[in-house]
C-alpha positions, 0 to 999 in steps of 0.5 A: 062256413056252412059244413056240406057232405055230398052223396048219390054219386056213383058209377051209370051208364050214359043216358042214365040218371042220378040225383046228387044231394047235399046236406047242409049244417054249421050254418052261422048264428042266426042264419038257415040254408035259404038265406043262403045262395048254393050250386054244384061243381064239377072237376074233371079228371085233368081238367080244372073246376066247373061251376055246374049250377046255381040256385040264389036265395033270393028269388029262387033263380037258377043258372046252368052251365050251357053243358048241362042246360036242359039236363040237370036241376038244382033244386033246394029242401029248406025243411030238410037242409038239403040240396039237390041236383038231378042229373039226367042223359048222363053222358060220359064228358060228366064223369067228375067230382061233384063239390057243393057249395055255398055262399051268403053273399048276394052275388049273382048266379054267373058270378058264383059259377066261375068264381065259386063259392065260399063253403066246400063239400068235400066231393061226390065221384060221378062216373059216366060209362058203359 
């Protein structure tokens, strides 16, 4: 499976911004990051996992959870094998461990948001608090 390492988490005040990064490596032989669908998921304290955003390799389309739409942006830098999540206008309810994920299967973005993906990072903690 793809190895994913998140970074960029930390403490931020409400209304602030953070950019998370996910470095990808260990791809299946013959594949590169651009062959993979990628996504960000989060799990808040005491809550179940929530799909935040996915980016589809086929056409670059994106899907977002309603809770973050208009505030978060997922992007990918294939040259550097890195996935980003730009988070703006952060709210206390955004506090969670954020996980990067990847999957080569040709399912929809909404499918991945709900069911998750095959490869996961260990997560990075984002705390939004004043």
